C-alpha positions as CSV (number, residue, x, y, z in Angstrom):
1,M,-0.1,0.1,0.1
2,S,1.5,3.5,-0.9
3,A,2.4,5.9,1.6
4,Y,2.7,9.6,1.6
5,V,5.3,11.9,3.6
6,V,3.2,15.4,4.0
7,M,5.3,18.3,5.5
8,L,3.6,21.6,6.5
9,R,5.8,24.5,6.8
10,V,4.1,26.6,9.6
11,K,6.6,29.3,10.2
12,T,10.3,29.9,9.1
13,T,12.3,30.9,12.0
14,D,15.8,31.0,10.2
15,H,16.3,31.4,6.7
16,E,20.2,30.3,6.7
17,Q,19.2,27.1,8.5
18,M,16.5,26.3,5.8
19,S,19.0,26.9,3.0
20,I,21.4,24.4,4.8
21,Y,17.9,22.0,4.8
22,S,17.0,22.7,1.2
23,T,20.6,21.7,-0.1
24,Q,21.0,18.6,2.2
25,A,17.3,17.1,1.9
26,P,17.2,15.9,-1.6
27,L,20.4,14.0,-1.0
28,A,18.8,11.9,1.3
29,R,16.1,10.3,-1.4
30,E,19.4,8.8,-2.9
31,G,18.7,5.2,-2.6
32,H,15.0,5.6,-1.9
33,T,12.1,5.3,-4.3
34,V,10.6,8.7,-3.7
35,R,8.3,10.4,-6.0
36,P,7.4,14.0,-5.6
37,I,3.9,15.1,-5.5
38,V,3.5,18.6,-4.3
39,R,7.0,20.8,-3.4
40,Y,5.6,24.3,-2.0
41,G,3.3,25.2,-4.7
42,T,0.7,27.6,-4.4
43,L,-1.7,27.1,-1.9
44,K,-4.9,28.4,-0.6
45,V,-5.9,27.6,3.1
46,L,-9.7,26.7,3.2
47,E,-9.9,25.4,6.9
48,G,-7.7,25.7,9.9
49,P,-4.8,28.1,10.6
50,E,-2.8,29.2,8.0
51,F,0.7,27.8,7.2
52,E,3.5,28.6,4.6
53,G,3.9,25.6,2.5
54,C,3.3,22.1,1.7
55,L,5.3,19.2,0.4
56,I,3.9,15.6,-0.4
57,H,6.4,12.9,-1.1
58,Q,4.7,9.2,-2.4
59,F,6.8,6.2,-1.2
60,H,5.7,2.4,-2.2
61,T,5.0,1.5,1.6
62,M,4.8,3.0,5.1
63,K,8.1,1.4,6.1
64,D,9.7,2.9,2.8
65,A,8.6,6.6,4.1
66,E,9.8,5.6,7.6
67,N,13.0,4.2,6.8
68,W,13.8,7.5,4.3
69,Y,12.8,9.6,7.4
70,H,14.9,7.8,9.6
71,S,18.0,7.4,7.1
72,P,21.1,8.8,8.7
73,K,21.6,11.2,5.4
74,Y,18.0,12.6,6.2
75,Q,18.4,12.8,10.0
76,E,21.5,15.1,9.3
77,A,19.5,17.6,6.9
78,L,16.6,17.3,9.7
79,K,18.4,18.9,12.5
80,H,18.6,22.2,10.2
81,R,14.6,21.9,9.4
82,H,14.5,21.6,13.1
83,D,16.6,24.8,13.6
84,G,15.1,26.8,10.7
85,A,11.1,26.2,10.7
86,V,8.3,24.9,12.6
87,Y,6.7,22.2,10.8
88,R,4.1,19.6,11.0
89,V,5.1,16.4,9.4
90,F,2.9,12.9,9.2
91,I,2.8,9.9,6.9
92,V,-0.4,8.7,5.7
93,E,-1.3,5.3,4.0
94,G,-2.7,5.7,0.4
95,I,-5.5,4.1,-1.3
96,D,-3.9,1.5,-4.2
97,D,-6.4,0.5,-7.0
């Protein structure tokens, strides 16, 4: 069953840290089968609190998504995201036909 990592960027607090993150995070996809679905495009919030942006990546399974998230390369990049912005991040199982 496919799975999606959804990242909601609530608020940027340090642009320099986010610049480092944006350089390192794509490198963490190496060795993982990831399909970018949404990458911080134009958005319109219809309900709930405003947020700055959204990223959605598709993985084959929940386990694949977790393996990517917990990989050493992503954990290294993640430090900079934590220092640079407030995010809400979750994995959700998709629907496969």
